[in-house]
N, C-alpha and C positions, 0 to 999 in steps of 0.2 A: 474395689472401681478402678481401669489406668487412667489415668487426663484426657491421652487420644478417648476413649469410650465414650467421656465426660464429657469433648469436643463433639461431637460426635449426634452425642442426642440434643445439645443445647442447638445444632446445627439445623438438626430436625423439627424441631420450634418456633424455625425462623417461618414468617407467614408465605411468603412469596420463592419461588421457586428457583429466582434471581438472585437471591439475599442467599439463598441457599447455594445453588452451584457455587457462587463465588466464595463465598466458603470455605466451603467444601475443597474448592480447588485452592487456593491457598493455602489446606490445610494440607493436600494430600502433596500437593506440590513444596512444601517446607523440607527444610535437611532432615526437623529433628523427629518430622515422620517415619520417614525409616528406622532411624536410628532406635526408636523410641516402639516401633513395632518389635524392631530385630529382638527390643530387651523385653517383649510382655510373656507372660506367660503364656501357654499355650489354651488355653480356655478366655484366656482376656484376650489373645488374637482373634478365636474364631468368632467371638462376640465380638470384636470389630466388626471382620469380616460380615456379618450377622446384622449388623446397626448400619454398615456400608450400603449392604442389596437393596436392604429397605430403604433406607434413607433414598437412591438412587433410583426404586420402587416412584417414588412419593413423589421425584421428582419427573420424570417422566409423564405419571399422573396429569401434574398438574400442566405441564408442558402441552398434550394429549389436552384437555379439557384448553388450550389456549388456541390453539389448532383449530376444533372448532366454534371455538367463541367466534374466530375469526371468519373462518369458512361462512359461517351461518352469517355473520353482519358485509359479508360480499356479495352472498344471496340477495340479501335484503339493500345491498344499494344496487346491484342492476334492477330486484324488481324496483325500487323508484326511479332509478335513469329510464328505465320501460314507458316508466306512467309519467314520469316530465315527456318524454319524447312522444306520445298519443295523447298530451294535453297542447301541447303546442302543435302537434298536424292538424288537432281540433277546433286549434283558433285559428291556427290561417285560414284551415276550409273555412270556418264561421268570417275570415274577414273579409275572404273572396266574396262572399254572400253578399 
């Protein structure tokens, strides 16, 4: 197994997509990557490409989950704000009586 493939598999084990993205960006932007990729056997190149695709899909799925969570949190905050406004309006009305 090539060193690049091992590095990609290590990156895939990271807990957060942020860490994966940082490590993947670092690996892909290194001068060493292109050199090693060019020297890798065709089967290793295919395995590396396949691992990259899987890793990017994993990052995308995690990012989609974060967006969904953020959207749900935003909706909950909106509901809380509406409830607060209703409570304030009720308290104000009670005060006038």
